[in-house]
Short mmCIF file of the C-alpha atoms (twelve columns), coordinates in Angstrom:
data_MODEL
# 
_entry.id   MODEL 
# 
loop_
_atom_site.group_PDB 
_atom_site.id 
_atom_site.type_symbol 
_atom_site.label_atom_id 
_atom_site.label_alt_id 
_atom_site.label_comp_id 
_atom_site.label_asym_id 
_atom_site.label_seq_id 
_atom_site.Cartn_x 
_atom_site.Cartn_y 
_atom_site.Cartn_z 
_atom_site.pdbx_PDB_model_num 
ATOM 1   C CA . MET A 1   -20.203 -20.030 0.149   1 
ATOM 2   C CA . THR A 2   -20.439 -16.589 -1.455  1 
ATOM 3   C CA . VAL A 3   -17.294 -14.466 -1.211  1 
ATOM 4   C CA . ARG A 4   -18.207 -10.916 -0.192  1 
ATOM 5   C CA . ILE A 5   -15.994 -8.208  -1.751  1 
ATOM 6   C CA . VAL A 6   -15.388 -4.476  -1.266  1 
ATOM 7   C CA . LEU A 7   -13.765 -2.529  -4.119  1 
ATOM 8   C CA . ALA A 8   -11.460 0.349   -3.129  1 
ATOM 9   C CA . ASP A 9   -10.149 2.516   -5.975  1 
ATOM 10  C CA . ASP A 10  -10.357 6.255   -6.582  1 
ATOM 11  C CA . HIS A 11  -11.243 5.773   -10.279 1 
ATOM 12  C CA . PRO A 12  -14.977 5.066   -10.832 1 
ATOM 13  C CA . VAL A 13  -14.251 3.465   -14.220 1 
ATOM 14  C CA . VAL A 14  -11.904 0.952   -12.585 1 
ATOM 15  C CA . ARG A 15  -14.444 0.114   -9.883  1 
ATOM 16  C CA . GLY A 16  -17.153 -0.262  -12.518 1 
ATOM 17  C CA . GLY A 17  -14.998 -2.598  -14.578 1 
ATOM 18  C CA . LEU A 18  -14.124 -4.732  -11.571 1 
ATOM 19  C CA . ARG A 19  -17.767 -4.906  -10.480 1 
ATOM 20  C CA . ALA A 20  -18.845 -5.957  -13.972 1 
ATOM 21  C CA . LEU A 21  -16.146 -8.642  -14.039 1 
ATOM 22  C CA . ILE A 22  -16.898 -9.985  -10.568 1 
ATOM 23  C CA . GLU A 23  -20.649 -10.078 -11.077 1 
ATOM 24  C CA . THR A 24  -20.190 -12.543 -13.954 1 
ATOM 25  C CA . ILE A 25  -18.621 -15.094 -11.564 1 
ATOM 26  C CA . ASP A 26  -20.796 -17.396 -9.483  1 
ATOM 27  C CA . GLY A 27  -19.980 -17.256 -5.803  1 
ATOM 28  C CA . LEU A 28  -18.562 -13.719 -5.812  1 
ATOM 29  C CA . ASP A 29  -20.557 -10.691 -4.677  1 
ATOM 30  C CA . VAL A 30  -19.578 -6.999  -4.503  1 
ATOM 31  C CA . VAL A 31  -21.053 -5.621  -1.269  1 
ATOM 32  C CA . GLY A 32  -19.437 -2.183  -1.218  1 
ATOM 33  C CA . GLU A 33  -17.256 0.377   -2.991  1 
ATOM 34  C CA . ALA A 34  -14.852 3.055   -1.762  1 
ATOM 35  C CA . ALA A 35  -13.039 5.937   -3.456  1 
ATOM 36  C CA . ASP A 36  -10.333 6.320   -0.792  1 
ATOM 37  C CA . GLY A 37  -8.811  4.537   2.173   1 
ATOM 38  C CA . GLU A 38  -11.085 6.109   4.769   1 
ATOM 39  C CA . GLU A 39  -14.173 4.973   2.864   1 
ATOM 40  C CA . ALA A 40  -12.650 1.502   2.485   1 
ATOM 41  C CA . ILE A 41  -12.210 1.176   6.248   1 
ATOM 42  C CA . ARG A 42  -15.783 2.355   6.813   1 
ATOM 43  C CA . GLU A 43  -17.168 -0.104  4.228   1 
ATOM 44  C CA . VAL A 44  -15.281 -2.987  5.814   1 
ATOM 45  C CA . LEU A 45  -16.663 -2.195  9.254   1 
ATOM 46  C CA . LEU A 46  -20.202 -1.849  7.858   1 
ATOM 47  C CA . SER A 47  -20.399 -4.796  5.459   1 
ATOM 48  C CA . LYS A 48  -17.860 -7.252  6.962   1 
ATOM 49  C CA . PRO A 49  -16.542 -8.497  3.578   1 
ATOM 50  C CA . ASP A 50  -14.291 -11.506 3.077   1 
ATOM 51  C CA . VAL A 51  -11.848 -9.548  0.934   1 
ATOM 52  C CA . VAL A 52  -11.018 -5.979  -0.138  1 
ATOM 53  C CA . LEU A 53  -9.573  -5.288  -3.593  1 
ATOM 54  C CA . MET A 54  -7.399  -2.303  -2.660  1 
ATOM 55  C CA . ASP A 55  -5.581  0.253   -4.801  1 
ATOM 56  C CA . VAL A 56  -2.309  1.609   -3.367  1 
ATOM 57  C CA . ARG A 57  -2.427  5.289   -4.293  1 
ATOM 58  C CA . MET A 58  -5.648  7.041   -3.295  1 
ATOM 59  C CA . PRO A 59  -6.360  10.537  -1.945  1 
ATOM 60  C CA . GLY A 60  -6.377  11.061  1.798   1 
ATOM 61  C CA . VAL A 61  -5.714  7.738   3.502   1 
ATOM 62  C CA . ASP A 62  -3.825  5.616   0.960   1 
ATOM 63  C CA . GLY A 63  -4.235  1.892   0.393   1 
ATOM 64  C CA . VAL A 64  -1.280  0.860   2.551   1 
ATOM 65  C CA . ALA A 65  -2.439  2.854   5.586   1 
ATOM 66  C CA . ALA A 66  -6.008  1.590   5.051   1 
ATOM 67  C CA . THR A 67  -4.744  -1.995  4.871   1 
ATOM 68  C CA . ARG A 68  -2.922  -1.602  8.179   1 
ATOM 69  C CA . ARG A 69  -6.035  -0.243  9.882   1 
ATOM 70  C CA . ILE A 70  -8.299  -2.902  8.364   1 
ATOM 71  C CA . ARG A 71  -5.992  -5.679  9.550   1 
ATOM 72  C CA . GLU A 72  -6.187  -4.200  13.068  1 
ATOM 73  C CA . ALA A 73  -9.948  -3.591  13.108  1 
ATOM 74  C CA . ALA A 74  -11.159 -6.539  11.014  1 
ATOM 75  C CA . PRO A 75  -8.426  -9.228  10.863  1 
ATOM 76  C CA . GLU A 76  -10.853 -11.703 9.325   1 
ATOM 77  C CA . THR A 77  -11.008 -9.560  6.152   1 
ATOM 78  C CA . ALA A 78  -8.267  -10.293 3.615   1 
ATOM 79  C CA . VAL A 79  -6.742  -7.452  1.592   1 
ATOM 80  C CA . LEU A 80  -5.650  -8.011  -2.002  1 
ATOM 81  C CA . MET A 81  -3.740  -5.091  -3.515  1 
ATOM 82  C CA . LEU A 82  -4.647  -4.393  -7.152  1 
ATOM 83  C CA . THR A 83  -2.505  -1.555  -8.474  1 
ATOM 84  C CA . MET A 84  -0.232  -0.313  -11.235 1 
ATOM 85  C CA . TYR A 85  2.745   0.185   -8.892  1 
ATOM 86  C CA . ASP A 86  5.266   -2.654  -8.713  1 
ATOM 87  C CA . ASP A 87  8.353   -0.969  -7.233  1 
ATOM 88  C CA . ASP A 88  9.983   -2.902  -4.410  1 
ATOM 89  C CA . ALA A 89  9.282   -0.293  -1.724  1 
ATOM 90  C CA . THR A 90  5.541   -0.239  -2.462  1 
ATOM 91  C CA . VAL A 91  5.249   -4.037  -2.624  1 
ATOM 92  C CA . PHE A 92  7.120   -4.612  0.636   1 
ATOM 93  C CA . THR A 93  5.318   -1.804  2.461   1 
ATOM 94  C CA . ALA A 94  1.947   -3.246  1.428   1 
ATOM 95  C CA . MET A 95  2.906   -6.717  2.599   1 
ATOM 96  C CA . GLN A 96  4.229   -5.349  5.900   1 
ATOM 97  C CA . ALA A 97  0.877   -3.586  6.362   1 
ATOM 98  C CA . GLY A 98  -0.871  -6.952  6.156   1 
ATOM 99  C CA . ALA A 99  -1.929  -7.412  2.521   1 
ATOM 100 C CA . ARG A 100 -2.247  -11.087 1.617   1 
ATOM 101 C CA . GLY A 101 -1.738  -10.588 -2.091  1 
ATOM 102 C CA . TYR A 102 -0.472  -8.165  -4.701  1 
ATOM 103 C CA . LEU A 103 -1.646  -8.038  -8.315  1 
ATOM 104 C CA . LEU A 104 -0.956  -5.519  -11.039 1 
ATOM 105 C CA . LYS A 105 -3.814  -3.839  -12.909 1 
ATOM 106 C CA . GLY A 106 -4.131  -5.495  -16.286 1 
ATOM 107 C CA . ALA A 107 -4.162  -8.975  -14.769 1 
ATOM 108 C CA . GLU A 108 -6.419  -11.443 -16.564 1 
ATOM 109 C CA . GLN A 109 -9.899  -12.172 -15.212 1 
ATOM 110 C CA . ASP A 110 -8.973  -15.726 -14.199 1 
ATOM 111 C CA . GLU A 111 -5.919  -14.416 -12.344 1 
ATOM 112 C CA . ILE A 112 -7.976  -11.881 -10.368 1 
ATOM 113 C CA . VAL A 113 -10.688 -14.405 -9.501  1 
ATOM 114 C CA . GLY A 114 -8.097  -17.007 -8.518  1 
ATOM 115 C CA . ALA A 115 -6.284  -14.475 -6.327  1 
ATOM 116 C CA . ILE A 116 -9.533  -13.495 -4.577  1 
ATOM 117 C CA . ARG A 117 -10.301 -17.126 -3.748  1 
ATOM 118 C CA . ALA A 118 -6.689  -17.765 -2.679  1 
ATOM 119 C CA . VAL A 119 -6.429  -14.883 -0.183  1 
ATOM 120 C CA . VAL A 120 -9.834  -15.738 1.285   1 
ATOM 121 C CA . ALA A 121 -8.487  -19.272 1.818   1 
ATOM 122 C CA . GLY A 122 -5.538  -17.809 3.716   1 
ATOM 123 C CA . GLN A 123 -2.909  -18.079 0.983   1 
ATOM 124 C CA . ALA A 124 -0.467  -15.362 -0.062  1 
ATOM 125 C CA . ILE A 125 -0.714  -14.611 -3.772  1 
ATOM 126 C CA . PHE A 126 1.349   -12.498 -6.170  1 
ATOM 127 C CA . GLY A 127 1.028   -11.697 -9.857  1 
ATOM 128 C CA . PRO A 128 3.811   -13.139 -12.053 1 
ATOM 129 C CA . GLY A 129 5.715   -9.847  -12.356 1 
ATOM 130 C CA . VAL A 130 5.577   -9.137  -8.626  1 
ATOM 131 C CA . ALA A 131 6.501   -12.734 -7.764  1 
ATOM 132 C CA . ALA A 132 9.562   -12.505 -10.016 1 
ATOM 133 C CA . ARG A 133 10.686  -9.314  -8.275  1 
ATOM 134 C CA . LEU A 134 10.245  -10.870 -4.841  1 
ATOM 135 C CA . LEU A 135 12.231  -13.951 -5.850  1 
ATOM 136 C CA . ALA A 136 14.989  -11.772 -7.289  1 
ATOM 137 C CA . HIS A 137 15.092  -9.721  -4.105  1 
ATOM 138 C CA . PHE A 138 15.375  -12.698 -1.776  1 
ATOM 139 C CA . SER A 139 17.803  -14.627 -3.969  1 
ATOM 140 C CA . ALA A 140 20.180  -11.681 -4.465  1 
ATOM 141 C CA . ALA A 141 23.397  -11.521 -2.489  1 
ATOM 142 C CA . PRO A 142 22.724  -9.638  0.746   1 
ATOM 143 C CA . ASP A 143 23.696  -5.996  0.718   1 
ATOM 144 C CA . ALA A 144 24.346  -3.823  3.689   1 
ATOM 145 C CA . GLU A 145 21.045  -3.321  5.459   1 
ATOM 146 C CA . VAL A 146 19.215  -0.232  4.272   1 
ATOM 147 C CA . ALA A 147 17.574  1.904   6.910   1 
ATOM 148 C CA . PHE A 148 13.780  2.123   6.555   1 
ATOM 149 C CA . PRO A 149 13.334  -0.151  3.509   1 
ATOM 150 C CA . GLU A 150 9.651   0.787   3.400   1 
ATOM 151 C CA . LEU A 151 10.644  4.258   2.165   1 
ATOM 152 C CA . THR A 152 11.476  5.097   -1.428  1 
ATOM 153 C CA . SER A 153 14.987  6.364   -2.130  1 
ATOM 154 C CA . ARG A 154 13.626  9.923   -2.456  1 
ATOM 155 C CA . GLU A 155 11.746  9.652   0.852   1 
ATOM 156 C CA . ARG A 156 14.877  8.324   2.565   1 
ATOM 157 C CA . GLU A 157 16.856  11.243  1.129   1 
ATOM 158 C CA . ILE A 158 14.329  13.758  2.459   1 
ATOM 159 C CA . LEU A 159 14.202  12.040  5.863   1 
ATOM 160 C CA . ASP A 160 18.006  12.173  6.053   1 
ATOM 161 C CA . LEU A 161 17.973  15.930  5.411   1 
ATOM 162 C CA . LEU A 162 15.135  16.422  7.900   1 
ATOM 163 C CA . ALA A 163 17.104  14.501  10.540  1 
ATOM 164 C CA . SER A 164 20.138  16.708  9.870   1 
ATOM 165 C CA . GLY A 165 18.071  19.713  10.963  1 
ATOM 166 C CA . GLN A 166 16.954  21.173  7.633   1 
ATOM 167 C CA . ARG A 167 13.531  22.772  7.185   1 
ATOM 168 C CA . THR A 168 11.129  22.109  4.325   1 
ATOM 169 C CA . GLY A 169 12.260  25.113  2.257   1 
ATOM 170 C CA . ALA A 170 15.935  24.212  2.533   1 
ATOM 171 C CA . ILE A 171 15.246  20.591  1.620   1 
ATOM 172 C CA . ALA A 172 13.226  21.688  -1.404  1 
ATOM 173 C CA . GLN A 173 16.004  24.014  -2.558  1 
ATOM 174 C CA . GLN A 174 18.716  21.387  -2.154  1 
ATOM 175 C CA . LEU A 175 16.766  18.691  -4.028  1 
ATOM 176 C CA . PHE A 176 15.348  21.073  -6.671  1 
ATOM 177 C CA . LEU A 177 11.782  20.297  -5.599  1 
ATOM 178 C CA . SER A 178 8.872   22.537  -4.659  1 
ATOM 179 C CA . PRO A 179 8.099   22.929  -0.933  1 
ATOM 180 C CA . LYS A 180 4.667   21.395  -1.641  1 
ATOM 181 C CA . THR A 181 6.295   18.277  -3.103  1 
ATOM 182 C CA . VAL A 182 8.572   17.969  -0.072  1 
ATOM 183 C CA . SER A 183 5.558   18.356  2.244   1 
ATOM 184 C CA . ASN A 184 3.741   15.591  0.360   1 
ATOM 185 C CA . HIS A 185 6.768   13.313  0.725   1 
ATOM 186 C CA . LEU A 186 6.926   14.097  4.446   1 
ATOM 187 C CA . THR A 187 3.262   13.149  4.843   1 
ATOM 188 C CA . SER A 188 4.000   9.797   3.203   1 
ATOM 189 C CA . ILE A 189 7.119   9.315   5.361   1 
ATOM 190 C CA . PHE A 190 5.187   10.016  8.581   1 
ATOM 191 C CA . ALA A 191 2.506   7.487   7.567   1 
ATOM 192 C CA . LYS A 192 5.020   4.774   6.713   1 
ATOM 193 C CA . LEU A 193 7.017   5.319   9.919   1 
ATOM 194 C CA . GLN A 194 3.760   5.562   11.905  1 
ATOM 195 C CA . VAL A 195 4.724   8.889   13.482  1 
ATOM 196 C CA . THR A 196 2.634   12.041  13.756  1 
ATOM 197 C CA . ASP A 197 5.130   14.896  13.670  1 
ATOM 198 C CA . ARG A 198 8.594   16.057  12.643  1 
ATOM 199 C CA . ALA A 199 10.153  15.552  16.054  1 
ATOM 200 C CA . SER A 200 9.112   11.896  16.182  1 
ATOM 201 C CA . ALA A 201 10.293  11.351  12.611  1 
ATOM 202 C CA . ILE A 202 13.676  12.903  13.408  1 
ATOM 203 C CA . ILE A 203 14.089  10.642  16.436  1 
ATOM 204 C CA . ARG A 204 13.248  7.542   14.364  1 
ATOM 205 C CA . ALA A 205 15.604  8.681   11.589  1 
ATOM 206 C CA . ARG A 206 18.524  9.271   13.923  1 
ATOM 207 C CA . GLU A 207 17.947  5.926   15.618  1 
ATOM 208 C CA . GLY A 208 18.232  4.404   12.137  1 
ATOM 209 C CA . GLY A 209 21.519  6.155   11.444  1 
ATOM 210 C CA . LEU A 210 20.256  9.028   9.295   1 
ATOM 211 C CA . GLY A 211 20.991  12.711  9.762   1 
ATOM 212 C CA . SER A 212 24.664  12.320  10.608  1 
# 
């Protein structure tokens, strides 16, 4: 059986390299490409691939949000994250969104091909570095539960200030950031919390103990 693959990455050179690699392997076929999450969702619905190789950070709809929507709209399609980001928050958020695997860019050809076949077979697969981090996380002594673990520490800090009633300008001034940077963080926070506006985010934050 031929494994049908969609490549989702905002860098054409990366997509070209992956296509060239995959096309040398019997039984693997690239049936579509996407430069952002919205295009990835559209390609999945059009071409019905077996697996999507998905970058995390892309313009517009990012890889995590796209993964969540793909898992809802096309649950038979596996998502394998292939990215340079290996921080705990990104890994766990991607897995919560429904990704079946997580590899870092720079992985060897055999590792990528093996991961593609594994996720299509229904297995969960992680690159060595990511697997080590997951093992360390789950084997560590339990700490006090952190509210909204899917958020980065900076995003949690901004959400806490938002929940305490501060506006974007005040948050930016307090954290020595530009208002644009704070707005970008808020967009990411809203996506991760699956809310659409400030009021909903504040309610979620206060329910989680922030903003006191």
